[in-house]
N, C-alpha and C positions, 0 to 999 in steps of 0.2 A: 466513451468510446462505444456506447451502446448503439450509437446511430450509425456508425460504419459498418460496411460490408465486410471489409478485411482488416483485422487488427494488424497483422503482420505487414500489409502494405502501408497502413497509416504510419506505423512506427518506423517503417523503411523511408517512406517519404519524408517524414519529418526529421530524420537524421540527417538525410542528404541535403535538405533545405536549410537546417538550422544549427547544424553542429559541424565544427572542424574536428580533424583526427586528435583524439585524446580527450575530448569534451565529455560532458555528462549530462544527464536529464533525469527527472523524476516523473514517474506516472503514479496516479492513483486512480482507482475505480473500485466499484462494488460487485459483489455477487447478490442479487437482489432476493434470491430464493430464501424466505424466512424458514426459520426452524427454530426449535427449543432443545436445549440440552438434558432437560429433566421430563421430557415427555409431556409437558403441559400444552404444547400446540399438536394437534393431530389432523388427520385428513378430514375429520368431521366438522373442524372448525371452519366457519366462513371466511375468517382471515386467511388460512392457508389455501383454501379453495380459491379465493379472490387473485392471491398473488400468483400462485401456480398457474392459473388460466390465463392471467395476463401476460406471464412470460412465455408461455406456449403461443399465444397469439403474436408476439414480437418475434419468435422463432419461425413463425409462418411466413414472415415478411423477409427473412434471410438476415435477421439481425440478432446478434448474440446479447441477450439481456443479463449474462452473467460474466462480463469481461474480466472481472478482478483476478480470478483464479487463473486465467489464462495469459496475464500480462508477462509473466516471466517468460514462457515459450515464445511469445510474439517479440520480446525485447532480445532475447538471445539469437532467435532466428534472423532479426534485423542487424546482427553483427555486433551487439555490444557484448563486452566483457565484464567479469567481476559482478554479475548481476546479484543484487540483494533483493530478496521477496519476502515481505512481511505482512502477516494475516493479523487483522483486528476485530474483535466481536463487537458488533454496535447494537445494543438493546433497544428494544422499541417499547417506550414507558418507563416509569420511574421504580420499576420494581428491584432493580440491584440494591445491594446493601452498600456498596462502594459509593461513596459521595459524588465522585466525579463521574462515575458510570451512570449513577441516578440522574444527574444533570444532562448528561448526553441523551439517556434515555427519554427524558422529559422533552427535550427540544426536538428529537427525532419523532416521537409521539405527535407533537404539534404539527410538524411539517407534513407527514403522512396523513394524519386525520383532516387537516385542512386541505389537502391536495387530492383527495380521493377522486373526485368528479373528473379533475383534469387529467389524472393518471390514468383514468379508466375509459371514459367516454368513447374515445375515437377507436381504440383497438376493440372494445367489446360491441360497438354499434357497427363500424365500418368493416372490421375483419371477421368478428364472431357472429356479427348479424343479430345481436340481441336487440331488444327495444329498450329504448331509454329508460321506461317505467320498470323493466326487469332489472335493469343496471342499478337503479336507485334502490330498489327494495334490497338486492344484495348489499349494497354498500351500507344501508342502515343495520344490517346484521354485523357487517365487518366493524362498524363503528363500536358495537357492543362488546365485541371481542377486544378491540384496542382499549376499551375502558376496564376489562376485567384484569384486576392485578394478579389473578392466579395464571394468567397466559403469559409466559416468560419469552416472548418471541424475540429474535434477534436475526441479523444478517451480517455479513462479513464485508470489510472493507481491506482491500490489498493494496499494499504501496511497495513500489520499487524506487527506494530513496536514492539520493545521488551516490555514485560509487566511481571513484577515479580509475583510471587505467593503471596497470603496473608502473608503466614508465612515468605517467604523470605523479603518481604517488611517491615514487622514488625521487623524483625532482624535487616535489614538495618537502620530503624530509631532509634532503640535502640542503635545500634553502634554509630549513629552520636550523640545521646543524651549523652552517655557515654564520647565520645571524646570532646565535648564541655564542659562538667563539669570538665574534667581533665585539661583543658587549663587555662591559665589567663583570669580572668573575664574581665581584661582591654583590652585584646586582642580581645575576642570573644564576650562578652555581657556586658551589663552595670550592674552595682551593683544592680540598684533599679528595673528595669523592664526587664532585660534580659531573666530570666527565664520565666516569664510569655508571653513574646513576642514570645520566642522560641516555647513554648508549643501552642500557637495560630497559628503560622506558620505550625507546623507539623499537628495540628488538622485539618487545612484548607485542606492542601495537602492530607491527609488520607481521608478526607471526600470526595474530588473530585474524588477519585479513587473507594472507597468502600461503600460509603452512611454514613449517620449521625450515625446510630446504631454502625457500626463497628468502626467509628471514636471515638465516645464516650467511648467505650470500651477501646481504645488504650489510650486515653486521660487519663482516670481514672487510667491506668495502669502506665503512665508516673508519675501521682501524688503519687502512691504509691512507685515508685522508688525514687522520690524526697524525700519523708518523711524518706525513709530508709537510704538516702545517708548521 
């Protein structure tokens, strides 16, 4: 979404064109501002200077280079409900101790280091009016920072995962309830405590999404459905 002028308009147009009422969607995008949590990346480092200058050049073209943290506002303004917004820290380089993060950091390092010229040249030369040789000199210093294991650089990925509307969530749980009741108790739930345990599980799940009041309402609805079964 970095390439669009208005994130809210983009999300709104997509909702009207591709979704029916009650539908859901997922957005993922980055905040490309690099940082470190331990102070190892500072303003004096070419890596931080390079990315900050690059992002400022994008902003001068009325493009938002850090759309990730704004996804929630755009999605809610577009009319979506029950929006979930998650932040993930993405390391640059294999410096993390966690094996999964180490692999992610290594792959991230490869794609950044291999794409420096492609990421930089147009904005630095056309917008900032740097000479190509000046850009290449800066990028040589950036690569040195990227290879330095003491620089614990990272950026953020934001995700708004699928989130069902309240009505659709209720319908889904009711469908599950009827499905379970229509099957063999020996297969799905025990004779003595199955119904009560299922209701407790459903209530807890619903409570985690929508709060105790809404969960209690659905719980009572299930009780009425059970009495009429």
